[in-house]
C-alpha positions in Angstrom: 4.5 17.8 41.0 8.0 16.5 41.7 6.8 13.0 42.3 4.9 13.0 39.0 8.0 14.1 37.2 10.0 11.3 38.8 7.4 8.7 38.0 7.2 9.9 34.5 11.0 9.8 34.1 10.9 6.2 35.3 8.2 5.4 32.9 10.2 6.9 30.0 13.2 4.9 31.1 11.1 1.7 31.3 9.6 2.3 27.8 13.0 2.9 26.3 14.4 -0.2 27.9 11.4 -2.3 26.6 12.1 -0.9 23.1 15.7 -1.9 23.3 14.8 -5.4 24.6 12.2 -5.9 21.8 14.9 -4.9 19.3 17.5 -7.2 20.8 15.0 -10.1 21.0 14.2 -9.6 17.3 17.8 -9.5 16.3 18.6 -12.7 18.3 15.6 -14.6 16.8 16.5 -13.5 13.3 20.1 -14.5 13.8 19.2 -17.9 15.1 16.8 -18.5 12.1 19.5 -17.2 9.8 22.1 -19.6 11.1 19.7 -22.5 11.0 18.8 -21.6 7.4 22.5 -21.4 6.4 23.2 -24.8 7.9 20.2 -26.4 6.3 19.7 -26.9 2.6 16.3 -25.2 2.5 15.1 -22.6 0.0 17.3 -19.9 1.3 15.8 -17.0 -0.6 12.2 -17.4 0.7 13.5 -18.1 4.3 15.6 -15.0 4.2 12.6 -12.9 3.1 10.6 -14.3 6.0 13.5 -13.6 8.4 13.8 -10.0 7.1 10.0 -9.5 7.5 10.0 -10.8 11.1 13.0 -8.6 12.0 11.4 -5.6 10.3 8.3 -6.2 12.5 10.4 -6.1 15.6 12.2 -2.9 14.5 8.9 -1.3 13.7 7.4 -2.2 17.1 10.5 -1.0 18.8 10.3 2.4 17.0 6.7 2.8 18.0 7.6 2.3 21.6 10.4 4.8 21.4 8.0 7.4 19.8 5.6 6.9 22.7 8.4 7.4 25.2 9.4 10.6 23.3 5.8 11.9 23.5 5.6 11.3 27.2 8.9 13.0 27.7 7.8 16.1 25.8 4.6 16.3 27.9 6.6 16.2 31.1 9.4 18.6 30.0 7.8 20.9 27.4 10.7 23.3 26.5 10.9 24.6 22.9 14.2 22.8 22.5 12.7 19.5 23.6 9.7 19.9 21.5 11.9 20.6 18.4 14.0 17.6 19.1 10.8 15.5 19.6 9.4 16.7 16.3 12.5 15.8 14.5 12.7 12.4 16.1 9.0 11.6 15.5 9.3 12.7 11.9 12.4 10.5 11.3 11.0 7.5 13.2 7.6 7.9 11.5 9.1 7.9 8.0 11.2 4.9 8.8 8.2 3.1 10.3 6.0 4.0 7.3 8.4 2.7 4.7 9.4 -0.4 6.8 5.7 -1.2 7.3 5.0 -0.7 3.6 7.9 -3.0 2.6 6.7 -5.7 5.0 3.2 -5.4 3.6 4.4 -5.6 0.0 6.5 -8.7 0.9 3.5 -10.4 2.5 1.2 -9.6 -0.5 3.8 -10.9 -3.0 3.6 -14.4 -1.4 
């Protein structure tokens, strides 16, 4: 059982690391596009909306990975305190994910 716990903890760490890397990648890509947009004389408002939507997609994906990592952690260490923390984190992240996804969908539909 100890080896399964250790493997699971490594999996949780890997998932959390991937989530952070996804987020960092999205921020870097958005920043590069933003700087290019500011230097050029393009239609800034529409490009900024596109950048915002793309960054939102990265944030959303990162949150989904973190939720999965939290679920795995609660399965491995099922104390009432951990389950309570997990429930709070999942609710917060799900609400953020829902509204962020809804905003991205509305933005796409308005085009």
